[in-house]
C-alpha positions as CSV (number, residue, x, y, z in Angstrom):
1,X,31.1,44.1,-36.5
2,X,29.0,47.3,-36.5
3,X,28.0,48.8,-39.7
4,X,30.1,51.8,-39.1
5,X,33.7,49.1,-39.0
6,X,32.8,48.4,-42.6
7,X,32.8,52.2,-43.3
8,X,36.0,52.9,-42.1
9,X,37.2,50.0,-43.0
10,X,36.5,51.4,-46.8
11,X,38.1,54.8,-45.6
12,X,41.5,53.5,-44.9
13,X,41.2,52.0,-49.4
14,X,40.0,55.6,-50.2
15,X,42.9,57.2,-48.3
16,X,45.8,55.3,-50.2
17,X,44.6,56.1,-53.1
18,X,44.2,60.1,-51.7
19,X,47.5,59.6,-50.9
20,X,48.8,58.0,-54.5
21,X,47.2,61.1,-55.7
22,X,48.4,63.6,-53.6
23,X,52.0,61.7,-55.0
24,X,50.9,62.2,-58.8
25,X,50.2,65.9,-58.2
26,X,53.3,66.5,-56.9
27,X,55.0,65.0,-59.2
28,X,53.1,66.8,-62.3
29,X,53.7,69.6,-60.4
30,X,57.7,69.1,-60.9
31,X,57.5,68.3,-63.9
32,X,58.3,65.0,-63.7
33,X,56.2,62.8,-66.6
34,X,53.0,61.6,-65.1
35,X,50.5,59.6,-67.3
36,X,47.3,61.7,-67.5
37,X,45.2,58.3,-67.7
38,X,46.9,57.8,-64.0
39,X,44.2,60.8,-62.7
40,X,41.4,59.5,-65.4
41,X,42.0,55.9,-63.5
42,X,41.7,57.7,-59.9
43,X,38.3,59.4,-61.0
44,X,37.2,56.6,-61.9
45,X,38.1,55.1,-58.5
46,X,36.4,57.5,-57.0
47,X,33.3,57.8,-58.6
48,X,33.0,53.9,-58.7
49,X,34.2,53.0,-55.1
50,X,34.4,56.0,-53.1
51,X,31.2,58.2,-54.5
52,X,29.1,55.0,-56.0
53,X,29.5,52.5,-53.3
54,X,31.0,53.9,-50.4
55,X,28.8,57.1,-50.5
56,X,25.8,55.1,-51.6
57,X,25.7,53.0,-48.3
58,X,25.7,56.1,-46.4
59,X,24.0,57.9,-48.3
60,X,21.2,55.2,-48.4
61,X,21.3,53.7,-45.9
62,X,23.2,54.8,-43.1
63,X,22.4,58.3,-43.3
64,X,18.3,57.2,-43.3
65,X,18.7,54.7,-40.8
66,X,20.2,57.4,-38.3
67,X,17.9,60.5,-39.1
68,X,15.3,57.5,-38.2
69,X,15.9,57.1,-35.0
70,X,16.8,61.1,-34.2
71,X,19.8,62.3,-35.8
72,X,18.6,65.8,-37.1
73,X,18.3,65.5,-40.8
74,X,18.9,69.3,-41.0
75,X,21.7,71.5,-38.6
76,X,23.5,68.6,-37.9
77,X,26.3,66.6,-39.1
78,X,24.1,64.4,-41.7
79,X,23.7,67.3,-44.1
80,X,27.0,68.6,-43.5
81,X,28.4,65.3,-44.8
82,X,26.2,65.5,-47.4
83,X,27.5,69.0,-48.8
84,X,30.7,67.5,-48.9
85,X,30.0,64.5,-51.1
86,X,28.6,67.1,-53.5
87,X,31.9,69.3,-53.4
88,X,33.8,65.8,-53.6
89,X,32.0,65.0,-56.9
90,X,33.0,68.3,-58.3
91,X,36.6,68.5,-57.7
92,X,36.3,64.8,-59.7
93,X,34.6,66.0,-62.5
94,X,36.5,68.8,-62.9
95,X,40.5,66.5,-62.2
96,X,38.6,64.1,-65.0
97,X,38.0,67.6,-67.7
98,X,41.2,68.6,-66.8
99,X,43.0,65.2,-67.1
100,X,41.4,64.8,-70.7
101,X,42.4,67.8,-71.9
102,X,45.9,67.1,-70.6
103,X,45.7,63.9,-72.5
104,X,44.8,65.3,-75.2
105,X,47.9,67.5,-75.2
106,X,46.8,71.4,-73.7
107,X,49.7,70.8,-70.8
108,X,48.1,74.0,-69.7
109,X,45.2,71.5,-68.2
110,X,48.0,70.0,-65.4
111,X,47.5,72.9,-63.1
112,X,43.6,72.4,-63.2
113,X,44.7,68.4,-62.3
114,X,46.9,69.0,-59.5
115,X,44.7,72.1,-58.4
116,X,41.3,69.1,-57.9
117,X,43.2,66.5,-57.5
118,X,44.8,68.5,-54.1
119,X,41.4,69.9,-53.5
120,X,39.9,66.4,-53.5
121,X,42.7,65.1,-51.0
122,X,42.3,67.7,-48.6
123,X,38.6,67.5,-48.7
124,X,38.2,64.0,-48.4
125,X,41.3,63.9,-45.7
126,X,39.1,65.7,-43.0
127,X,35.6,64.1,-44.2
128,X,36.7,60.7,-43.4
129,X,38.3,62.6,-40.1
130,X,34.8,64.0,-39.1
131,X,32.7,60.8,-40.0
132,X,35.5,58.0,-38.1
133,X,35.4,60.6,-35.0
134,X,32.3,62.1,-34.8
135,X,29.5,60.9,-37.4
136,X,30.3,56.7,-37.0
137,X,30.7,57.0,-33.0
138,X,27.0,58.9,-33.0
139,X,25.3,56.3,-35.1
140,X,26.9,53.9,-32.8
141,X,25.4,55.2,-30.4
142,X,22.1,56.4,-32.0
143,X,20.9,53.2,-33.8
144,X,19.8,50.4,-32.1
145,X,21.9,47.5,-31.9
146,X,19.4,45.4,-32.9
147,X,19.4,47.3,-36.5
148,X,23.1,46.8,-36.8
149,X,22.7,43.8,-38.2
150,X,20.3,45.4,-40.8
151,X,22.2,48.2,-41.8
152,X,24.8,46.0,-42.4
153,X,23.1,43.5,-44.6
154,X,21.8,46.6,-46.5
155,X,25.3,47.6,-47.3
156,X,26.0,44.2,-48.6
157,X,22.7,44.6,-51.1
158,X,24.3,47.7,-52.3
159,X,27.6,46.1,-52.6
160,X,26.7,43.3,-54.3
161,X,23.0,44.3,-56.0
162,X,23.2,47.8,-56.5
163,X,26.3,48.2,-57.6
164,X,27.1,44.9,-59.3
165,X,28.7,41.8,-58.3
166,X,32.3,41.9,-58.0
167,X,32.6,45.7,-58.8
168,X,34.3,46.1,-55.1
169,X,37.1,44.1,-55.8
170,X,37.4,45.4,-58.7
171,X,38.1,49.0,-57.1
172,X,40.3,47.5,-54.5
173,X,42.4,46.3,-57.1
174,X,42.0,49.8,-59.1
175,X,43.4,51.2,-55.9
176,X,46.6,48.6,-55.3
177,X,47.7,49.9,-59.2
178,X,47.1,53.2,-58.4
179,X,49.3,52.8,-55.7
180,X,51.8,50.8,-57.1
181,X,52.2,53.2,-60.3
182,X,52.4,56.6,-58.0
183,X,55.4,55.1,-55.5
184,X,56.8,53.1,-58.5
């Protein structure tokens, strides 16, 4: 299995949470009761899994390996992906802060929760599409075959040593919980 296949499979999990986030934002906008903690849980998933594990693998392992094998560090797709990761972090921070205000009884914060949840979802949908269809095929071409096993091994190190044993599984469980709550 190529290292990029691991990242693509993680994209499918992230997309499930994005769909749940969009559904919850739609419900909130329609005036239905949505637990503010849903958005806090989604922010925890994003920070812990999408950013803390997935983006850490991309930024700390894949991108650096690609650059070492000829991908441009400036002016190519990698700086765009890094910029979009930062945009995602900003949407997540704003969503969390707004959800905390909503949870504290500030009903007006609902519009900011909705805006940031949708902003994050829209950003990540197009971001994932670019990675799956442009960046990952590029990585598969420029990283020599002999290095793919090392990249996958480094991903395992990130997942188990840097983020902690069992953390990945915890967030997979949270993704399932968010899906069920949003569609329940």
